[in-house]
C-alpha positions as CSV (number, residue, x, y, z in Angstrom):
1,X,-76.5,114.3,151.2
2,X,-74.0,114.0,148.4
3,X,-70.2,114.3,148.9
4,X,-68.6,117.3,147.2
5,X,-65.2,116.6,145.8
6,X,-62.6,119.4,145.7
7,X,-62.3,119.0,141.9
8,X,-66.1,119.4,141.3
9,X,-66.2,122.3,143.7
10,X,-63.3,124.0,142.0
11,X,-65.0,123.6,138.6
12,X,-68.2,125.2,139.9
13,X,-66.2,128.0,141.5
14,X,-64.4,128.7,138.2
15,X,-67.7,128.9,136.4
16,X,-69.0,131.4,139.0
17,X,-65.7,133.4,138.7
18,X,-66.1,133.7,135.0
19,X,-69.8,134.6,135.2
20,X,-71.2,138.1,135.3
21,X,-72.5,137.6,138.8
22,X,-71.5,140.6,140.9
23,X,-71.5,138.8,144.2
24,X,-71.9,135.2,145.5
25,X,-73.8,133.6,148.4
26,X,-72.3,130.3,149.4
27,X,-74.5,128.0,151.4
28,X,-72.6,125.7,153.8
29,X,-74.4,122.8,155.5
30,X,-71.7,120.3,156.5
31,X,-70.4,118.4,159.5
32,X,-66.9,118.6,157.9
33,X,-64.8,115.7,156.8
34,X,-61.2,115.2,155.7
35,X,-58.9,118.1,156.6
36,X,-57.0,118.0,153.3
37,X,-60.2,118.0,151.2
38,X,-61.6,120.8,153.4
39,X,-58.5,122.9,152.8
40,X,-58.7,122.3,149.1
41,X,-62.4,123.5,149.1
42,X,-61.4,126.5,151.1
43,X,-58.6,127.4,148.7
44,X,-61.0,127.6,145.8
45,X,-63.4,129.7,147.9
46,X,-60.6,132.1,148.9
47,X,-59.7,132.5,145.2
48,X,-63.3,133.4,144.4
49,X,-63.5,135.9,147.3
50,X,-60.4,137.6,145.9
51,X,-62.4,138.3,142.7
52,X,-66.0,138.8,143.9
53,X,-67.8,139.6,147.2
54,X,-68.8,136.4,149.0
55,X,-71.3,136.0,151.8
56,X,-71.5,132.6,153.5
57,X,-74.9,131.5,154.7
58,X,-74.7,128.5,157.1
59,X,-77.6,126.0,157.2
60,X,-78.3,123.6,160.1
61,X,-74.7,122.6,160.5
62,X,-71.3,124.2,159.8
63,X,-68.8,122.3,161.9
64,X,-65.1,121.3,161.6
65,X,-64.3,121.3,157.9
66,X,-67.7,122.9,157.2
67,X,-66.8,125.8,159.5
68,X,-63.4,126.0,157.9
69,X,-65.0,126.5,154.6
70,X,-67.4,129.1,156.0
71,X,-64.5,131.0,157.5
72,X,-62.2,130.6,154.5
73,X,-63.1,133.9,152.8
74,X,-62.7,136.3,155.7
75,X,-66.0,137.9,154.7
76,X,-69.5,137.9,156.1
77,X,-70.8,134.8,157.8
78,X,-74.6,134.5,158.5
79,X,-76.1,131.7,160.6
80,X,-79.4,130.8,162.1
81,X,-79.6,131.2,165.9
82,X,-79.7,127.4,166.1
83,X,-77.0,126.5,163.5
84,X,-74.5,124.1,165.0
85,X,-71.3,126.0,164.5
86,X,-67.6,125.6,165.1
87,X,-66.0,122.3,166.1
88,X,-62.7,123.9,165.4
89,X,-60.6,120.9,166.3
90,X,-58.9,117.8,164.9
91,X,-59.4,114.1,165.7
92,X,-58.0,110.8,164.7
93,X,-59.5,107.4,165.1
94,X,-58.3,104.0,164.5
95,X,-59.9,100.6,164.8
96,X,-57.8,97.8,166.2
97,X,-59.3,94.5,165.0
98,X,-56.5,92.1,166.2
99,X,-58.9,90.4,168.7
100,X,-61.6,89.9,166.0
101,X,-59.0,88.6,163.5
102,X,-57.9,86.1,166.2
103,X,-61.5,84.9,166.9
104,X,-62.0,84.4,163.1
105,X,-58.7,82.5,162.8
106,X,-57.2,85.2,160.6
107,X,-53.7,86.5,160.7
108,X,-52.6,89.6,159.0
109,X,-49.0,90.1,158.2
110,X,-47.7,93.6,157.3
111,X,-44.7,94.3,155.2
112,X,-43.6,98.0,155.4
113,X,-40.7,100.2,154.8
114,X,-40.3,103.1,157.2
115,X,-40.9,103.6,160.9
116,X,-44.4,104.9,160.5
117,X,-45.5,103.3,157.2
118,X,-48.0,101.0,158.9
119,X,-49.3,103.5,161.4
120,X,-52.9,103.1,160.2
121,X,-52.9,99.3,160.3
122,X,-56.0,98.0,162.0
123,X,-54.3,94.7,163.0
124,X,-52.4,96.2,165.9
125,X,-52.5,99.1,168.4
126,X,-50.2,102.1,168.1
127,X,-46.7,101.9,169.4
128,X,-45.6,104.6,171.8
129,X,-43.5,106.2,169.0
130,X,-46.5,106.1,166.6
131,X,-48.8,107.6,169.3
132,X,-46.3,110.5,169.8
133,X,-46.0,111.1,166.1
134,X,-49.7,111.3,165.7
135,X,-50.1,113.6,168.8
136,X,-47.6,116.0,167.3
137,X,-49.3,115.9,163.9
138,X,-52.7,116.5,165.4
139,X,-51.4,119.4,167.5
140,X,-49.8,121.0,164.3
141,X,-53.1,120.5,162.4
142,X,-55.0,122.1,165.2
143,X,-52.7,125.1,165.4
144,X,-53.0,125.6,161.6
145,X,-56.8,125.4,161.9
146,X,-57.0,127.9,164.7
147,X,-54.5,130.2,163.0
148,X,-56.5,130.2,159.7
149,X,-59.8,130.9,161.6
150,X,-58.1,133.7,163.6
151,X,-56.8,135.4,160.5
152,X,-60.1,135.0,158.7
153,X,-62.1,136.4,161.7
154,X,-59.5,139.1,162.4
155,X,-59.0,137.8,165.9
156,X,-56.0,136.7,167.9
157,X,-55.0,133.0,168.1
158,X,-55.9,133.1,171.9
159,X,-59.4,134.4,171.2
160,X,-60.2,131.7,168.7
161,X,-58.4,129.0,170.8
162,X,-60.6,129.9,173.7
163,X,-63.8,129.1,171.7
164,X,-62.3,126.3,169.6
165,X,-60.9,123.0,171.1
166,X,-63.5,121.0,169.2
167,X,-66.5,122.7,170.9
168,X,-69.7,123.2,169.0
169,X,-71.8,126.4,169.5
170,X,-75.3,127.4,168.5
171,X,-75.4,130.2,166.0
172,X,-76.3,132.9,168.5
173,X,-73.5,131.7,170.8
174,X,-71.1,131.7,167.8
175,X,-72.1,135.3,167.0
176,X,-71.3,136.3,170.6
177,X,-67.9,134.5,170.3
178,X,-67.0,136.2,167.0
179,X,-67.3,133.1,164.8
180,X,-70.4,134.4,163.0
181,X,-71.2,138.0,161.9
182,X,-75.0,138.0,161.7
183,X,-78.0,135.9,162.5
184,X,-80.3,135.0,159.7
185,X,-80.8,132.6,156.8
186,X,-80.2,132.3,153.1
187,X,-82.7,135.2,152.6
């Protein structure tokens, strides 16, 4: 599977916008990825949906950023009964390689300016202040994600939060939860 950059996607969307196509079917088959890139893709798709009718057809997987893209337009979402759907959540991971560096006889020295400038350094664990900073950031990103899905699906924050929290649903379960409008495929 090839990675789709926001710039490439936006270029394709602009071509479709200027075409004489009367409506657009967007096929989403993605486990997601970077939250910022997903948001940029969704922005392009929202612009397209403001100019032409858009239907989203989800393939085997539309999770996390993939579901964010599917829900971006606020229009019809179609999924197979077994499409892995949702994963409305946010996570952060960080490797700490200090022990490995020590075994290899390596020492990494970091020069940084700013309290959180080296927060992603793999050479040491998070400090309590860094952990708290990341917790707040992740909570804010989660609230934004749930808020966007709730607006798109015309549901309350509480309704979406109830089915979000990083959980993944099959397409028929997602339909019952209001995350999908209809069951079916690209046809």
